VMD Tcl script that draws the C-alpha trace (Angstrom):
set ca {
  {-99.01 211.62 132.55}
  {-102.34 209.92 132.62}
  {-103.22 207.34 129.93}
  {-105.97 209.49 128.34}
  {-103.60 212.49 128.17}
  {-100.82 210.36 126.71}
  {-103.13 208.95 124.00}
  {-104.38 212.44 123.17}
  {-100.80 213.75 122.92}
  {-99.81 210.87 120.58}
  {-102.77 211.46 118.31}
  {-102.13 215.23 118.29}
  {-98.44 214.74 117.50}
  {-99.24 212.19 114.76}
  {-101.82 214.49 113.15}
  {-99.43 217.43 113.25}
  {-96.77 215.30 111.51}
  {-99.24 214.27 108.78}
  {-100.19 217.96 108.18}
  {-96.48 218.91 107.90}
  {-95.82 216.01 105.52}
  {-98.79 217.04 103.28}
  {-97.60 220.64 103.21}
  {-94.10 219.48 102.18}
  {-95.54 217.30 99.42}
  {-97.66 220.21 98.10}
  {-94.53 222.46 97.98}
  {-92.82 219.76 95.94}
  {-95.71 219.79 93.43}
  {-97.75 216.83 94.64}
  {-101.52 216.90 94.75}
  {-103.01 215.29 97.86}
  {-105.68 212.78 96.76}
  {-106.64 211.45 100.19}
  {-105.56 211.51 103.83}
  {-106.19 208.89 106.48}
  {-107.55 206.41 103.93}
  {-108.89 203.41 105.78}
  {-108.80 199.87 104.32}
  {-109.69 196.47 105.86}
  {-105.91 195.95 106.33}
  {-105.16 199.32 107.95}
  {-104.77 202.98 107.19}
  {-102.71 204.94 104.66}
  {-101.78 208.35 105.98}
  {-101.42 210.22 102.65}
  {-102.12 209.31 99.03}
  {-100.64 211.85 96.59}
  {-99.76 212.25 92.94}
  {-97.49 214.37 90.78}
  {-99.27 213.26 87.60}
  {-96.47 210.76 86.87}
  {-96.46 208.82 90.13}
  {-99.04 207.97 92.77}
  {-97.46 207.55 96.19}
  {-98.72 205.99 99.39}
  {-97.17 207.50 102.47}
  {-96.95 206.35 106.05}
  {-95.93 209.25 108.32}
  {-93.92 208.64 111.49}
  {-93.60 211.64 113.81}
  {-91.17 211.97 116.65}
  {-91.03 214.49 119.47}
  {-87.85 216.37 120.07}
  {-84.78 216.70 117.89}
}
mol new
graphics top color blue
foreach p $ca { graphics top sphere $p radius 0.5 }
foreach p [lrange $ca 0 end-1] q [lrange $ca 1 end] { graphics top cylinder $p $q radius 0.2 }
display resetview
């Protein structure tokens, strides 16, 4: 696999994982405040709240089982 294809696949897989994680949080009653929030120190994949807690989530997605 070429480098450009590999990078595209990794980004696609990562984004798919973030979408799945956000859907799961919504089903559990969380409201998504922001996704892919960028700071000078890095990025937070999902910021969500359930009106009692605000959570900061880093999503790690794996291919396969």
